[in-house]
ROFI-965898 format. One record per residue (C-alpha): residue number from 1; residue in one letter; x, y, z. Coordinates in nm, 4 decimals, always signed. Layout:
BEGIN
i->NUM, aa->A, u->X, v->Y, w->Z
...
//
This chain:
BEGIN
i->1, aa->X, u->+5.9921, v->-4.8898, w->-1.3962
i->2, aa->X, u->+5.8105, v->-4.9513, w->-1.0688
i->3, aa->X, u->+5.7974, v->-4.6834, w->-0.7981
i->4, aa->X, u->+5.8759, v->-4.7417, w->-0.4321
i->5, aa->X, u->+5.6535, v->-4.4994, w->-0.2407
i->6, aa->X, u->+5.6672, v->-4.4259, w->+0.1310
i->7, aa->X, u->+5.3492, v->-4.3686, w->+0.3281
i->8, aa->X, u->+5.3998, v->-4.0330, w->+0.5073
i->9, aa->X, u->+5.1918, v->-4.1485, w->+0.8058
i->10, aa->X, u->+5.3187, v->-4.4963, w->+0.8933
i->11, aa->X, u->+5.6492, v->-4.5014, w->+0.7048
i->12, aa->X, u->+5.5356, v->-4.8177, w->+0.5234
i->13, aa->X, u->+5.6776, v->-4.8671, w->+0.1724
i->14, aa->X, u->+5.4565, v->-4.9671, w->-0.1200
i->15, aa->X, u->+5.5541, v->-5.0879, w->-0.4675
i->16, aa->X, u->+5.3521, v->-4.9181, w->-0.7420
i->17, aa->X, u->+5.4143, v->-5.1690, w->-1.0212
i->18, aa->X, u->+5.3418, v->-4.9443, w->-1.3190
i->19, aa->X, u->+5.4876, v->-5.1956, w->-1.5668
i->20, aa->X, u->+5.2101, v->-5.4314, w->-1.4550
i->21, aa->X, u->+4.9557, v->-5.1481, w->-1.4811
i->22, aa->X, u->+4.5975, v->-5.2661, w->-1.4726
i->23, aa->X, u->+4.2924, v->-5.0779, w->-1.5926
i->24, aa->X, u->+3.9447, v->-5.1282, w->-1.4441
i->25, aa->X, u->+3.8433, v->-5.3864, w->-1.7053
i->26, aa->X, u->+4.1437, v->-5.6018, w->-1.6092
i->27, aa->X, u->+3.9924, v->-5.6801, w->-1.2703
i->28, aa->X, u->+3.7332, v->-5.9559, w->-1.2627
i->29, aa->X, u->+3.4314, v->-5.8663, w->-1.0553
i->30, aa->X, u->+3.3287, v->-6.1313, w->-0.8031
i->31, aa->X, u->+2.9545, v->-6.1297, w->-0.7561
i->32, aa->X, u->+2.8058, v->-6.2092, w->-0.4196
i->33, aa->X, u->+2.6300, v->-6.5421, w->-0.4020
i->34, aa->X, u->+2.2603, v->-6.4744, w->-0.3681
i->35, aa->X, u->+2.1383, v->-6.6757, w->-0.0707
i->36, aa->X, u->+1.8239, v->-6.8807, w->-0.0728
i->37, aa->X, u->+1.5666, v->-6.8800, w->+0.2028
i->38, aa->X, u->+1.4464, v->-6.6016, w->+0.4309
i->39, aa->X, u->+1.6711, v->-6.3022, w->+0.5034
i->40, aa->X, u->+1.6884, v->-6.2268, w->+0.8790
i->41, aa->X, u->+1.7641, v->-5.8597, w->+0.8106
i->42, aa->X, u->+1.4539, v->-5.7849, w->+0.6025
i->43, aa->X, u->+1.1577, v->-5.5991, w->+0.7513
i->44, aa->X, u->+0.9068, v->-5.8402, w->+0.9022
i->45, aa->X, u->+1.1774, v->-6.0854, w->+1.0123
i->46, aa->X, u->+1.2816, v->-5.9020, w->+1.3292
i->47, aa->X, u->+1.2319, v->-6.2153, w->+1.5409
i->48, aa->X, u->+1.5178, v->-6.3807, w->+1.3504
i->49, aa->X, u->+1.7785, v->-6.1452, w->+1.5021
i->50, aa->X, u->+1.8730, v->-6.0794, w->+1.8640
i->51, aa->X, u->+1.6645, v->-5.7984, w->+2.0217
i->52, aa->X, u->+1.7514, v->-5.4600, w->+1.8718
i->53, aa->X, u->+1.9817, v->-5.2153, w->+2.0465
i->54, aa->X, u->+1.8383, v->-4.9144, w->+1.8631
i->55, aa->X, u->+1.6318, v->-4.8365, w->+1.5550
i->56, aa->X, u->+1.5071, v->-4.5405, w->+1.3539
i->57, aa->X, u->+1.1309, v->-4.5410, w->+1.3050
i->58, aa->X, u->+0.9734, v->-4.2440, w->+1.1323
i->59, aa->X, u->+0.6220, v->-4.3185, w->+1.2585
i->60, aa->X, u->+0.6999, v->-4.4720, w->+1.5950
i->61, aa->X, u->+0.6198, v->-4.8362, w->+1.6499
i->62, aa->X, u->+0.7203, v->-5.1037, w->+1.8941
i->63, aa->X, u->+1.0812, v->-5.2259, w->+1.9230
i->64, aa->X, u->+1.1607, v->-5.5423, w->+1.7270
i->65, aa->X, u->+0.8712, v->-5.4878, w->+1.4900
i->66, aa->X, u->+0.8401, v->-5.3658, w->+1.1311
i->67, aa->X, u->+0.8279, v->-4.9957, w->+1.0401
i->68, aa->X, u->+1.1980, v->-4.9152, w->+1.0836
i->69, aa->X, u->+1.4373, v->-4.7586, w->+0.8338
i->70, aa->X, u->+1.7612, v->-4.8539, w->+1.0148
i->71, aa->X, u->+1.8168, v->-5.1099, w->+1.2879
i->72, aa->X, u->+2.1108, v->-5.2065, w->+1.5129
i->73, aa->X, u->+2.1287, v->-5.5544, w->+1.6664
i->74, aa->X, u->+2.3972, v->-5.7612, w->+1.8412
i->75, aa->X, u->+2.5886, v->-5.9941, w->+1.6122
i->76, aa->X, u->+2.4474, v->-6.3441, w->+1.6558
i->77, aa->X, u->+2.8001, v->-6.4885, w->+1.6385
i->78, aa->X, u->+3.0121, v->-6.2176, w->+1.8069
i->79, aa->X, u->+3.3902, v->-6.2045, w->+1.7835
i->80, aa->X, u->+3.3920, v->-6.0580, w->+2.1363
i->81, aa->X, u->+3.1234, v->-6.0722, w->+2.4054
i->82, aa->X, u->+3.0108, v->-5.7888, w->+2.6303
i->83, aa->X, u->+2.9500, v->-5.9982, w->+2.9424
i->84, aa->X, u->+3.2281, v->-6.0534, w->+3.1947
i->85, aa->X, u->+3.5529, v->-5.8986, w->+3.3135
i->86, aa->X, u->+3.8831, v->-5.8539, w->+3.1319
i->87, aa->X, u->+4.0902, v->-6.0576, w->+3.3814
i->88, aa->X, u->+4.4259, v->-5.9510, w->+3.2415
i->89, aa->X, u->+4.6881, v->-6.2147, w->+3.3174
i->90, aa->X, u->+5.0168, v->-6.3596, w->+3.2081
i->91, aa->X, u->+5.1260, v->-6.7091, w->+3.1153
i->92, aa->X, u->+5.5014, v->-6.6911, w->+3.1400
i->93, aa->X, u->+5.6066, v->-6.4310, w->+2.8829
i->94, aa->X, u->+5.2634, v->-6.4328, w->+2.7154
i->95, aa->X, u->+4.9851, v->-6.1815, w->+2.7902
i->96, aa->X, u->+4.6186, v->-6.2790, w->+2.7905
i->97, aa->X, u->+4.2751, v->-6.1449, w->+2.8788
i->98, aa->X, u->+3.9175, v->-6.2542, w->+2.8360
i->99, aa->X, u->+3.7512, v->-6.1888, w->+2.4999
i->100, aa->X, u->+3.5477, v->-5.8923, w->+2.6217
i->101, aa->X, u->+3.4053, v->-5.6405, w->+2.3772
i->102, aa->X, u->+3.0947, v->-5.5588, w->+2.1773
i->103, aa->X, u->+2.9994, v->-5.6734, w->+1.8278
i->104, aa->X, u->+2.7001, v->-5.5090, w->+1.6618
i->105, aa->X, u->+2.5374, v->-5.5085, w->+1.3189
i->106, aa->X, u->+2.3981, v->-5.1904, w->+1.1621
i->107, aa->X, u->+2.1221, v->-5.2913, w->+0.9171
i->108, aa->X, u->+2.1320, v->-4.9873, w->+0.6901
i->109, aa->X, u->+1.7958, v->-5.0250, w->+0.5180
i->110, aa->X, u->+1.4804, v->-5.2308, w->+0.5502
i->111, aa->X, u->+1.5032, v->-5.3029, w->+0.1748
i->112, aa->X, u->+1.7053, v->-5.6094, w->+0.0789
i->113, aa->X, u->+1.8405, v->-5.4680, w->-0.2497
i->114, aa->X, u->+1.8946, v->-5.1045, w->-0.1481
i->115, aa->X, u->+2.2688, v->-5.0707, w->-0.0947
i->116, aa->X, u->+2.4572, v->-4.7686, w->+0.0440
i->117, aa->X, u->+2.5111, v->-4.6088, w->-0.3002
i->118, aa->X, u->+2.1343, v->-4.6305, w->-0.3574
i->119, aa->X, u->+2.0280, v->-4.4421, w->-0.0436
i->120, aa->X, u->+1.8975, v->-4.0876, w->-0.0651
i->121, aa->X, u->+2.0633, v->-3.8102, w->+0.1357
i->122, aa->X, u->+1.8400, v->-3.8675, w->+0.4364
i->123, aa->X, u->+1.9206, v->-4.2385, w->+0.4315
i->124, aa->X, u->+2.2983, v->-4.1980, w->+0.4163
i->125, aa->X, u->+2.2877, v->-3.9339, w->+0.6900
i->126, aa->X, u->+2.0933, v->-4.1812, w->+0.9033
i->127, aa->X, u->+2.3642, v->-4.4437, w->+0.8574
i->128, aa->X, u->+2.6383, v->-4.1986, w->+0.9536
i->129, aa->X, u->+2.4359, v->-4.0813, w->+1.2552
i->130, aa->X, u->+2.3899, v->-4.4411, w->+1.3704
i->131, aa->X, u->+2.7645, v->-4.5027, w->+1.3395
i->132, aa->X, u->+2.8283, v->-4.2004, w->+1.5592
i->133, aa->X, u->+2.5565, v->-4.2768, w->+1.8153
i->134, aa->X, u->+2.6693, v->-4.6343, w->+1.8717
i->135, aa->X, u->+3.0342, v->-4.5292, w->+1.8883
i->136, aa->X, u->+2.9596, v->-4.2635, w->+2.1498
i->137, aa->X, u->+2.7380, v->-4.4942, w->+2.3559
i->138, aa->X, u->+2.9955, v->-4.7746, w->+2.3731
i->139, aa->X, u->+3.2606, v->-4.5329, w->+2.4998
i->140, aa->X, u->+3.0738, v->-4.5223, w->+2.8300
i->141, aa->X, u->+3.2045, v->-4.8714, w->+2.9045
i->142, aa->X, u->+3.5427, v->-4.8204, w->+3.0706
i->143, aa->X, u->+3.6598, v->-5.1667, w->+2.9614
i->144, aa->X, u->+3.6825, v->-5.0519, w->+2.5991
i->145, aa->X, u->+3.9691, v->-4.8632, w->+2.4357
i->146, aa->X, u->+3.8524, v->-4.8519, w->+2.0730
i->147, aa->X, u->+3.5405, v->-4.8806, w->+1.8562
i->148, aa->X, u->+3.6058, v->-4.9895, w->+1.4970
i->149, aa->X, u->+3.3258, v->-4.9376, w->+1.2440
i->150, aa->X, u->+3.3614, v->-5.1369, w->+0.9230
i->151, aa->X, u->+3.1729, v->-5.2727, w->+0.6228
i->152, aa->X, u->+3.2273, v->-5.5886, w->+0.4182
i->153, aa->X, u->+3.0666, v->-5.5845, w->+0.0734
i->154, aa->X, u->+3.0808, v->-5.9001, w->-0.1349
i->155, aa->X, u->+3.1667, v->-6.2562, w->-0.0467
i->156, aa->X, u->+3.5433, v->-6.2238, w->-0.1013
i->157, aa->X, u->+3.5446, v->-5.9167, w->+0.1270
i->158, aa->X, u->+3.3999, v->-6.1199, w->+0.4128
i->159, aa->X, u->+3.0248, v->-6.0566, w->+0.3778
i->160, aa->X, u->+2.8103, v->-6.3559, w->+0.4701
i->161, aa->X, u->+2.4698, v->-6.1933, w->+0.4145
i->162, aa->X, u->+2.3724, v->-5.9939, w->+0.1076
i->163, aa->X, u->+2.1339, v->-5.7536, w->+0.2833
i->164, aa->X, u->+2.3177, v->-5.4176, w->+0.3181
i->165, aa->X, u->+2.4776, v->-5.3863, w->+0.6619
i->166, aa->X, u->+2.7835, v->-5.2608, w->+0.8437
i->167, aa->X, u->+2.9366, v->-5.3732, w->+1.1721
i->168, aa->X, u->+3.1217, v->-5.2366, w->+1.4710
i->169, aa->X, u->+3.3452, v->-5.4062, w->+1.7229
i->170, aa->X, u->+3.4510, v->-5.2444, w->+2.0499
i->171, aa->X, u->+3.7846, v->-5.3764, w->+2.1782
i->172, aa->X, u->+3.9737, v->-5.3508, w->+2.5090
i->173, aa->X, u->+4.2956, v->-5.2635, w->+2.3192
i->174, aa->X, u->+4.3816, v->-5.0211, w->+2.0380
i->175, aa->X, u->+4.4148, v->-5.2126, w->+1.7066
i->176, aa->X, u->+4.7707, v->-5.2315, w->+1.5754
i->177, aa->X, u->+4.6905, v->-5.0605, w->+1.2432
i->178, aa->X, u->+4.5429, v->-4.7624, w->+1.4269
i->179, aa->X, u->+4.8352, v->-4.7601, w->+1.6706
i->180, aa->X, u->+5.0749, v->-4.7496, w->+1.3735
i->181, aa->X, u->+4.8947, v->-4.4441, w->+1.2319
i->182, aa->X, u->+4.8954, v->-4.2783, w->+1.5726
i->183, aa->X, u->+5.2682, v->-4.3342, w->+1.6197
i->184, aa->X, u->+5.3484, v->-4.2012, w->+1.2733
i->185, aa->X, u->+5.1235, v->-3.8993, w->+1.3256
i->186, aa->X, u->+5.2964, v->-3.8175, w->+1.6557
i->187, aa->X, u->+5.6415, v->-3.8371, w->+1.4992
i->188, aa->X, u->+5.5361, v->-3.6094, w->+1.2128
i->189, aa->X, u->+5.3847, v->-3.3575, w->+1.4552
i->190, aa->X, u->+5.6950, v->-3.3599, w->+1.6771
i->191, aa->X, u->+5.9104, v->-3.2812, w->+1.3735
i->192, aa->X, u->+5.6908, v->-3.0223, w->+1.1997
i->193, aa->X, u->+5.4267, v->-2.9178, w->+1.4545
i->194, aa->X, u->+5.1552, v->-2.9914, w->+1.1992
i->195, aa->X, u->+4.9052, v->-3.2706, w->+1.1412
i->196, aa->X, u->+5.0262, v->-3.5075, w->+0.8686
i->197, aa->X, u->+4.6715, v->-3.5588, w->+0.7409
i->198, aa->X, u->+4.6115, v->-3.1828, w->+0.7144
i->199, aa->X, u->+4.9358, v->-3.1466, w->+0.5187
i->200, aa->X, u->+4.8321, v->-3.4368, w->+0.2958
i->201, aa->X, u->+4.4964, v->-3.2760, w->+0.2181
i->202, aa->X, u->+4.6602, v->-2.9427, w->+0.1323
i->203, aa->X, u->+4.9125, v->-3.1171, w->-0.0938
i->204, aa->X, u->+4.6501, v->-3.3264, w->-0.2714
i->205, aa->X, u->+4.4056, v->-3.0402, w->-0.3261
i->206, aa->X, u->+4.6890, v->-2.8246, w->-0.4644
i->207, aa->X, u->+4.8085, v->-3.0847, w->-0.7169
i->208, aa->X, u->+4.4669, v->-3.2472, w->-0.7774
i->209, aa->X, u->+4.6393, v->-3.5550, w->-0.9257
i->210, aa->X, u->+4.4842, v->-3.7963, w->-0.6797
i->211, aa->X, u->+4.1604, v->-3.6151, w->-0.5902
i->212, aa->X, u->+3.8457, v->-3.8096, w->-0.6767
i->213, aa->X, u->+3.5933, v->-3.5540, w->-0.5524
i->214, aa->X, u->+3.5397, v->-3.2976, w->-0.2790
i->215, aa->X, u->+3.2680, v->-3.0951, w->-0.1147
i->216, aa->X, u->+3.2863, v->-2.8031, w->+0.1263
i->217, aa->X, u->+3.3880, v->-3.0229, w->+0.4219
i->218, aa->X, u->+3.5414, v->-3.3435, w->+0.2832
i->219, aa->X, u->+3.8147, v->-3.4466, w->+0.0370
i->220, aa->X, u->+3.8209, v->-3.7889, w->-0.1317
i->221, aa->X, u->+4.1637, v->-3.9031, w->-0.2514
i->222, aa->X, u->+4.3534, v->-4.2085, w->-0.3697
i->223, aa->X, u->+4.6546, v->-4.2079, w->-0.1331
i->224, aa->X, u->+5.0041, v->-4.1434, w->-0.2727
i->225, aa->X, u->+5.1253, v->-4.4783, w->-0.1337
i->226, aa->X, u->+4.8073, v->-4.6760, w->-0.2003
i->227, aa->X, u->+4.8344, v->-5.0355, w->-0.0841
i->228, aa->X, u->+4.5614, v->-5.1644, w->-0.3152
i->229, aa->X, u->+4.4228, v->-5.0748, w->-0.6599
i->230, aa->X, u->+4.1600, v->-4.8002, w->-0.6249
i->231, aa->X, u->+4.2145, v->-4.7639, w->-0.2492
i->232, aa->X, u->+4.0324, v->-4.4429, w->-0.1569
i->233, aa->X, u->+4.0295, v->-4.2260, w->+0.1564
i->234, aa->X, u->+3.7579, v->-3.9860, w->+0.2694
i->235, aa->X, u->+3.9064, v->-3.7167, w->+0.4949
i->236, aa->X, u->+3.7520, v->-3.4088, w->+0.6624
i->237, aa->X, u->+3.9160, v->-3.0896, w->+0.5355
i->238, aa->X, u->+3.9158, v->-2.9293, w->+0.8807
i->239, aa->X, u->+4.1257, v->-3.0891, w->+1.1517
i->240, aa->X, u->+3.9122, v->-3.3401, w->+1.3439
i->241, aa->X, u->+4.0601, v->-3.6203, w->+1.5517
i->242, aa->X, u->+3.7403, v->-3.7828, w->+1.6775
i->243, aa->X, u->+3.4597, v->-3.9198, w->+1.4609
i->244, aa->X, u->+3.2371, v->-3.9217, w->+1.7681
i->245, aa->X, u->+3.2569, v->-3.5419, w->+1.7909
i->246, aa->X, u->+3.1161, v->-3.4845, w->+1.4394
i->247, aa->X, u->+2.8145, v->-3.2586, w->+1.4131
i->248, aa->X, u->+2.5183, v->-3.3001, w->+1.1750
i->249, aa->X, u->+2.6765, v->-3.0944, w->+0.8947
i->250, aa->X, u->+2.9971, v->-3.3011, w->+0.9068
i->251, aa->X, u->+2.8034, v->-3.6289, w->+0.9042
i->252, aa->X, u->+2.5934, v->-3.5101, w->+0.6093
i->253, aa->X, u->+2.8984, v->-3.4047, w->+0.4057
i->254, aa->X, u->+3.0898, v->-3.7223, w->+0.4868
i->255, aa->X, u->+2.7895, v->-3.9424, w->+0.4097
i->256, aa->X, u->+2.7360, v->-3.7684, w->+0.0761
i->257, aa->X, u->+3.1051, v->-3.8166, w->-0.0139
i->258, aa->X, u->+3.0979, v->-4.1835, w->+0.0889
i->259, aa->X, u->+2.7852, v->-4.2525, w->-0.1171
i->260, aa->X, u->+2.9328, v->-4.0744, w->-0.4214
i->261, aa->X, u->+3.2614, v->-4.2634, w->-0.3855
i->262, aa->X, u->+3.0854, v->-4.5997, w->-0.3738
i->263, aa->X, u->+2.8734, v->-4.5055, w->-0.6760
i->264, aa->X, u->+3.1839, v->-4.4212, w->-0.8773
i->265, aa->X, u->+3.3591, v->-4.7370, w->-0.7625
i->266, aa->X, u->+3.0580, v->-4.9461, w->-0.8609
i->267, aa->X, u->+3.0443, v->-4.7820, w->-1.2040
i->268, aa->X, u->+3.4171, v->-4.8088, w->-1.2811
i->269, aa->X, u->+3.4832, v->-5.1531, w->-1.1326
i->270, aa->X, u->+3.1466, v->-5.3247, w->-1.1928
i->271, aa->X, u->+3.0366, v->-5.3400, w->-0.8282
i->272, aa->X, u->+3.3551, v->-5.4835, w->-0.6745
i->273, aa->X, u->+3.3838, v->-5.6464, w->-0.3344
i->274, aa->X, u->+3.5284, v->-5.3997, w->-0.0866
i->275, aa->X, u->+3.5892, v->-5.3197, w->+0.2772
i->276, aa->X, u->+3.5717, v->-4.9825, w->+0.4420
i->277, aa->X, u->+3.6833, v->-4.8850, w->+0.7919
i->278, aa->X, u->+3.6528, v->-4.5697, w->+0.9986
i->279, aa->X, u->+3.9774, v->-4.4851, w->+1.1766
i->280, aa->X, u->+3.9378, v->-4.2420, w->+1.4646
i->281, aa->X, u->+4.1184, v->-4.1393, w->+1.7802
i->282, aa->X, u->+4.1009, v->-4.4039, w->+2.0569
i->283, aa->X, u->+3.8616, v->-4.3676, w->+2.3485
i->284, aa->X, u->+4.0055, v->-4.1192, w->+2.5989
i->285, aa->X, u->+4.2749, v->-4.0389, w->+2.3432
i->286, aa->X, u->+4.5298, v->-3.7654, w->+2.3949
i->287, aa->X, u->+4.6177, v->-3.7089, w->+2.0315
i->288, aa->X, u->+4.3718, v->-3.4328, w->+1.9384
i->289, aa->X, u->+4.6411, v->-3.2220, w->+1.7691
i->290, aa->X, u->+4.8220, v->-3.4979, w->+1.5848
i->291, aa->X, u->+4.5539, v->-3.7418, w->+1.4609
i->292, aa->X, u->+4.2810, v->-3.6954, w->+1.1981
i->293, aa->X, u->+3.9859, v->-3.9327, w->+1.1596
i->294, aa->X, u->+3.9099, v->-4.0699, w->+0.8136
i->295, aa->X, u->+3.7419, v->-4.3494, w->+0.6181
i->296, aa->X, u->+3.9498, v->-4.5982, w->+0.4161
i->297, aa->X, u->+3.7722, v->-4.7784, w->+0.1285
i->298, aa->X, u->+3.9600, v->-5.0782, w->-0.0109
i->299, aa->X, u->+3.8283, v->-5.2740, w->-0.3118
i->300, aa->X, u->+3.9271, v->-5.6405, w->-0.3030
i->301, aa->X, u->+4.0735, v->-5.6664, w->-0.6529
i->302, aa->X, u->+4.4048, v->-5.8441, w->-0.5904
i->303, aa->X, u->+4.5308, v->-6.1085, w->-0.3508
i->304, aa->X, u->+4.8043, v->-6.0658, w->-0.0944
i->305, aa->X, u->+5.0685, v->-6.3313, w->-0.1684
i->306, aa->X, u->+5.3986, v->-6.4602, w->-0.0299
i->307, aa->X, u->+5.6140, v->-6.1536, w->-0.0909
i->308, aa->X, u->+5.3596, v->-5.9236, w->+0.0733
i->309, aa->X, u->+5.3147, v->-6.1500, w->+0.3755
i->310, aa->X, u->+5.6867, v->-6.2066, w->+0.4137
i->311, aa->X, u->+5.8086, v->-5.8498, w->+0.3591
i->312, aa->X, u->+5.5291, v->-5.6193, w->+0.4719
i->313, aa->X, u->+5.5418, v->-5.4490, w->+0.1308
i->314, aa->X, u->+5.2266, v->-5.4189, w->-0.0764
i->315, aa->X, u->+5.2349, v->-5.4422, w->-0.4581
i->316, aa->X, u->+4.9771, v->-5.2220, w->-0.6285
i->317, aa->X, u->+4.9445, v->-5.2627, w->-1.0074
i->318, aa->X, u->+4.7311, v->-4.9484, w->-1.0549
i->319, aa->X, u->+4.8966, v->-4.6110, w->-0.9852
i->320, aa->X, u->+4.6699, v->-4.4001, w->-0.7627
i->321, aa->X, u->+4.6839, v->-4.1140, w->-1.0136
i->322, aa->X, u->+4.5217, v->-4.3376, w->-1.2766
i->323, aa->X, u->+4.2676, v->-4.4727, w->-1.0283
i->324, aa->X, u->+4.1633, v->-4.1176, w->-0.9368
i->325, aa->X, u->+4.1322, v->-4.0243, w->-1.3028
i->326, aa->X, u->+3.9063, v->-4.3211, w->-1.3775
i->327, aa->X, u->+3.6851, v->-4.2458, w->-1.0781
i->328, aa->X, u->+3.6635, v->-3.8747, w->-1.1570
i->329, aa->X, u->+3.5354, v->-3.9634, w->-1.5032
i->330, aa->X, u->+3.2723, v->-4.2106, w->-1.3852
i->331, aa->X, u->+2.9199, v->-4.1495, w->-1.5106
i->332, aa->X, u->+2.7112, v->-4.1449, w->-1.1924
//
């Protein structure tokens, strides 16, 4: 019989359809289409992107030239643009503002075929440091309320270029999914005077049923009310509300856990398409006690259909306990 499970943070209900249970081999892997022509993100092709915002160069070198190991550039086709004013206004009952924000691309490696799971420890720490540096820098703009860092891997997950890269978008409003987590976290704290994420980590580490891996600073779990097969969260063990406040040791531990998670996912699911997002406290947030930053990794293995769209329920055919077991046993 299927389980109805309630997310302890948002209150959202999920159907874990165990009678439809799917193992890793039941999911068809969708390979990215290898593009033809010249890749604008490869070293030597810097003139094909907008001028860089920042870059890591071990031996110096001029901006917008080769010799970098990581590079950040504006998105050529931004969802939101940094120039202009918000101009908040109403049209009858409807609220509007100009599409102001920032949209940047983090090119994680100069090598076209070197994906995040393939980076060494120095490389993954560099990616995490770049995420933090750009997040902190964009907070200086008082038009912005949130900076969302995300990654699309694979064509069906929204990637349009194969070269390994992540993105960030700064927005003048707090995204609704983050707001839902914040509201649920506040309600939990008001009732119990504890962080719901901290309680979740304690519960998961005690039972170990849904733990994929851990290190001294980070726990990796498949959430109790997972929305998607093999959905995986990376959560600091100590209470931290703000990703931007992470120190070098935290970034190193989180980067190591993220790389290991993606390696296991690639091994078990044959390099699936996936998205990951970093959820953190909003800019100038006031929820230090109640919120806990984390990374959500979501393989794109199933499609959201009519019932999900119409009801707000998700149907997950792989219990998170089984997903964690498969990933724990991966040969990486």
